[in-house]
N, C-alpha and C positions, 0 to 999 in steps of 0.2 A: 835571205839577208835579214838581220836583226834591225829593228828600229833604232834611230838615234837615241842616245841616252837622254837627251832633253826633250824628246818627243812627248806628246800627251795622247794617251789612248782614250777615245770617247766611247763609252759604253752605250750601245743602242738599246733603249728600253722600249720604245714603240717604233715599228717598221711596217709601213703600208706601201704596197706597190700596185698601182692600177686598180685600187680597191673599189669595188662596186657594192652597195647596199640598196636593198629595195624597201620601200614602205608600201606594202600592197605590191602593185606592179609598177610603182613609180620609183625611178632610180634617185633616191635622196642623196646618195653619194655616187658620182659618175666618173669614177677613175681617179682616186686620191693617191698622190705620192706624198708620203710624209715620213720623216725620221726624226725622233726625239731622243736625245740623250739623257743620261743620268744627271739629276740635279737642275734640269731646265725648268723654267716657268714660262709656258707658251700661252699668250693670250690669242684666243680665237675671236676674230671679228667677222661681222657679216651681218646682213638684214635678216629678219625673221623668215624662216623657210629656206636659208641658205644651205642648211645641212650640218650646222654646228652641233645640234643636239644629237643627231644620228651618229656623227663622228665620235662623240663621247660615248654614246651607247655601243657602237661598234668596239671600241677600246676596251669597254667594260665586259665584253662578251655577251651582251644582251640582245645585239642585232646580228643576224647571220651574215657572214661574208658571201656575197653571191658569186663574185668572181675576183680575180687577182689574188694577191698575196698578202698576208698579214700576221705579225707576231706581236705579242706584248709580253715582256719579261721573259723572252724566249719560248713562250707557249703559242702554238699555232692557233690562229683565230677560226680555222676550220674544224680542227680536231680537239682542241683543249680548252673549249670555252668554260666549263666548270672550274677548271684550275684558274683561269684568268679572273673569274668572278670572285674566287676566295682571296685573290691577291691584290685587288685594286679597291679604291674607295670612290663611289660615285654619289655625288649630290646632284639629283636631277629636279626637275619640276614636281615630280612625284616623290614624295619623301621616303617611300619604301618602308613605312612604319605600319604596324598593325594596330588599328584602332581599339580593338578589344584587349590588348596587352597594356600593362602599365609602362611608364617611361623606362623603369629599371628592367622589366622583362624584355622590352624591345631591345635595349642596349646588350643585355646578356645573350639574347638570340644572335645578334650580329657579331658579337665577340665569339660565340661558339661557331658560327658559321664560317668565320675566317680563321679559326683556330687561334684566336688570340686569348690572352689571359683574362678570364672573367673578373679578376681582381682589379683590372683597370677601368672597370665600368665607373665606379664612384669618382675616381680622379678625373675621368673624361667629363662627367657631368659638373664637376666643380670647374673645370678648365673653361667649359662653355657657359657657365653661369646659369645652369638649370637649378632653380630653387629647390631647397630640400623638401618643401611642401609638395612638390610635384613629383617626387621620385616614385611615388606608388599611386599616382593617378593615371587613369586610362588615357592613352593618347588621344583617343576620340573626343575627349573633353577639354583639350587644350586649344587655345587661340592659335591663329596662323603663325604668329611670330614665335610662340613657344614650341610649336611643332617643328618650325625651321631650326631652332636651336638644338632640339633633340635629334634631328637629322644630322646636324653637324656633329654632334657627340657621337653619333653612330659611325661616322667617318673616323673621327679621332680614335675611338676605341679599337679600330681595326688596325691602326698604325700601318696603313698601306705604303707600298713602294711607289704606287702610282695614285695620284689624286685627280679625279675627273669632276670638275665643278661647273654646273651649269646655272649661270646667273646666281652666284652664292650669296650676293648681297640682297637679293629680293626678299622682301617681307621682314627685313631686320630693322631695328631702330639704329641710330647712329653708333651706339656702343657695340651693337652686334656687327655692324659693318667693319668697324675697326677691328674687331675680334677676328673676322674672316681674314683680314690682311695680316694679322699677327700669325694665324695658323699657317697661311701660304708661305709667309717668310721662314717660320720655324721648320716647316716640312722641307722646303728647299735646302735650307741650311744643313738639315740632317741627312740630305742626299736623295730625297724622294724627287720624283718627276711630277710636274703639276701642269695640267691642261685646264685652263679656265676660259669659258665662254661668257662674255660679259659685255653689257652696253654701258657699264660704268667705266668707260675707257680712261679718263683721267686718273681715277683711283687705281685701276688695275696696271696701267702702263708703269707705275712706280714700282710694281712687284716684278713686272715681266722682264725676261732676258731675251724674249723673242716675240715677234707679232706675226701671226698667220691670218690672212683674209681669205674667207671662204664665200663664194658665190655660185649659185647654180649647181651646187654639189660637187664643186672643184675648188682647188686652191688657185687663187688668182695672184696672190702675193705671200712672199715668205721672206721676212726681213729680220735683222738683229737690231735695227735702229729703232729703239723704243723710247727715245728721248723725246 
């Protein structure tokens, strides 16, 4: 039977069923069920150690799925982690930048790794406000705030379909925090899916379409009431 003409098809971008992930021998995720659709902005809340960062890293293909099922962009989290890593953009506590490479070289590396156009590197630096004088400076010489902006540019240059942001406002000045909000809004309007773990609840709730609360490696609340 065909769907009604006025029905809306929700495209599932992230799908986890009874997903378990270990950090060492500890179950950082202890049976997560989560489905996220195209264009959603999901705020992940919970105390430190709840499993938010591990959830983001699992969706990025950086943490192994120990048991259960999981897909990101149609790629199986058990068998297709390299493909997932090429298709998502993760901003974590670790900026994933190479200290001995310049800002430009880092961004060119990430563009190539995700098969993005290297020509997008300069526009990305301009968008994030990376000063011209820093383009050819080694990342190891940058301040924490400057490194954070370059890490943001590394996400932008990849133009990912899935944005995975772990405390993205941390280490940024007020202008940088506002920029993060603009980037999230722009990404969602372009159809990207965004998961953002943040303690900046008041700020992030204005952007989110959904709120998921994580505690003890499980989801204890999943609601769309983000007002």
